[in-house]
N, C-alpha and C positions, 0 to 999 in steps of 0.2 A: 372812739368814733361817735359823733353825734349825728342825729338824723331827725328831721321834722316828722318823719313817718315812724313813730315809736311803737315798739312791740307791746308796751303797756304804759299806763299813765306814769308809773314810777321809774321806768327804765329808759335809758337813752340808747339801748342797743339797736342798731340798724337792722331792719328786717332781712336785708341782704345776707347778713351773717348767719341767718338761721335756715338758709336754703339747704335742702338735702345734699346738693352737690358739694357743699362745704363741710359736710359732717366729719370728714377725715382730715380737715385742714386745721392746724393749730393757729388760733387767732389771738393776737395780742391787742388789748383794748383798754382804755382808761376806765371802762365800766362794762362788766360782763353781765349777761342775762342770767340771773341767779337760779331761775327755775328750770332752764333748759339750755344751759351753756357749757356742757361738759368739755367742749373743745375750745372754749374761750378762757383766756387768762388775763386777769387784771394787772396792769402795770401802772406805775406812779404817774400822776399828772406832772408835767414839767414845772419846775419851780423857778424862783428868781436867781438861784445860786448854781453856778456851773464852774466848779473849781478847776483851776489850771494845773494843780499839783497836789500831791498828798500833804505837803506842808501847809498849803492854803486851807485844805479841808480840816486838818488837825487844829489849826489856829481858830477856825470857825467854831469847832466843837468846844474848844476851851473857852471861847468868848461866851457861848451859851451856858456853860457851866458857871461862869462868873456873873452872869446877868442878874441884876437885882429884880427879884420877883415882887413887885409892890402890891399886886392885886391877887386875890384868890382865883378869879376866873375872868375870861375875856370872850368876846364874840365879835367877829368880823363878818358882816353880811347884812342883807336887807330883808324886808318883808316879802311874803308871797301872797298870791291872790286866789289860790284854788285849793279847796278840799283840805285834807289832812296837813299838807305842807303849810297852808296858811295858818292853821291852828297851832302847829308846833313852832313855827317862826314867831308868831305873835306871843306865845308863851315865853320863849327865850328872850325876846326883846323886852317884854314887860318885866321879867324877873331881873334881867341885867340892868335895865334902866332904873329900877327901884332900889338897887343895892350899891352902896359905896365901895363894895369889895369887887365890883365887876367893871372892867374896862371895855368900852364898846366903841366900835367903829362901824357906823351904820352906812350901808351902801345905798345911796339914793340916786334917782335918775338925774343925770347932769353933773354929778359930782365925780371927780377924778381920784378921790382919796383911796378908794379900794383898788385902783389900778396903779397906785404909786407904791412900788416895792418897799421903800424906806418907811412909809407911813404904816403899811400893813405889818411889817416885821417889828416895828417899834411897839405896836400894841401887843402882839403875840408873845414877844420875848419878855414882857413885863408881868406875865401872868403865870400862875402855877398850872391852871387848867384852861383849855380852849374848847368852847362848846362847838359841836359839829352836827347841828340838825341837818337833815337832808335838804338839798336845794331843789332845783326844778326836777332833778332825778335823785336817785339814792346817794350817789357819790358827789364829792366836791373837792376842788383843788385845795381848799383851806386845810384839809386833813394833812396834806404834805407840807403846807406852809407852817403849820403848828409843829410838826415833827422837826422841821428845819430850825424852828425857834426854840426847840427844847421844851415845848409846852405840851403837857399830857393831854391828849384828845379825849373829849367826852362825847360818847355816841348815844343816839336815841333810837337808832335802827341798826340791827346787825348787818344789814346789807350796805351800809355806808363804807365799811372796811372789812369786817370779819369774813364775809363770804366772797370778797373781791380779791384780796391781795395776799393769798397764802404763800406766795414765793418770797414776800418781803417782810411780813410781820412775824414776830415770835408766835409760837404755837399757842401759848396761853395768853388770852386777851387781857387778863387782869394784870399781867406783867408790865404792860405799856399803855393801858387805857382804862377808862371808866365807862361802864354801860348803865344808863338810867332807863329802866323800863317804865311803862305807863303809870305804874303806881308811885313812882318816885319823881316824875317830871315836874310836878307842881311845887317842889321844894329843892331846887337845884343847889342853892347856897348851903342849906342845911346839910344836904347829903355830902357835898364836897368838903364841908368843914369837919365832918366826922372822920375823914381819912387821916390817920396819924402822919405827922411830918416825916418820920423816917420812911414810911411807905411811899409817900410822895417823892422823896429824894431817890428812892430805888427805881421808881417808875420813870422819873426824869432821866436817870442815867441810862436806862434801857432805850428810851426815846432818842437820846443823843447818840447812842451807839447805832441806831438805825439810820442815821443821816447818810452815811456813804451808800447804803443799799438803795435808798430812794432818790438819790441825786444823779443827775445826768452830767458827767464830766464834760468840760469844755472840749469842743472838737480839736482844738490846738493844744490840749494839755500835754505837758512834758513830764516824763517820769524818771526820777533818779533810780539807779539800780536798787531793786528790792524795796522801792517805796511806792508801789502802785496799789491803789485800792480798788475793790470791786464795786462798780457803780450799778445803776439800775439796768443798764444794757447787759453788763457782764452777768448779773444774776439771771436775767431772762434767757440769755444764750445757754448758760449752764443748765438751767431747768429744762429747756427745750432739748438739749443734747441728751440729758438723762431720759427724757420722755421717749425719744427716738430709740435709744439703746434698749430701754425696757420693752418697747414694742417689738423690736427685732429679736430680742432674746425670747420673748413669749412666742413669736412666730416660729423661731427655730425649735423650741421645745415641742410645739404642737406638731411640727413636721416630722420629728423623730419618734413620736409616740407610735407604738404598734396599733394598727387598725384592726 
């Protein structure tokens, strides 16, 4: 949920979601307020891919495994004009633009390239790593586009994914992503080049394995017997059900304790 009335400069969380009256309501949102959002749960941005069957999903995963990764890293995005976001985006654009090993699709005003699914995916699926500096807020849809492309995401803020999508990402961030802190951001190509090829292959396989969980199946999807996969909605419903059961169990335990 986006709002022009933001809780902070870096968060897109609507102030409405932080009202005391909603404290006991479980809220699903594409970006949670990381400092005070215990009842908010991050869910994936909708992507370009909505499989109609498990076979279609499996075929997509196999295509991403076979994709020819011609570049070390890629970036899809544009410049920003305010504060730290401007500095980080400028740093990424500069380093990507000066490297022959980086594939860049720059989103400029008036251009439709970044809104053309085929163009975006063609860039992401040709790279080993996809850079994910924060956008106008911490999170960005490109994180999920890169997962869909089998491209290992590279983060510069822990709030772009690690504190957002606990239901969807593996517990250990290093299994599926790379984090570059402030001291490493000025040498992106060098840092990524240091990662052994076998480690990159393992991360990519984990990323490709995440695709079903972060994908929203087509509303008219048809499932052969025993061939259904758990999509982003299924994951959220299962997690919410567990949350309710745990709360009820805790309530029952408290009510049976001697006073």
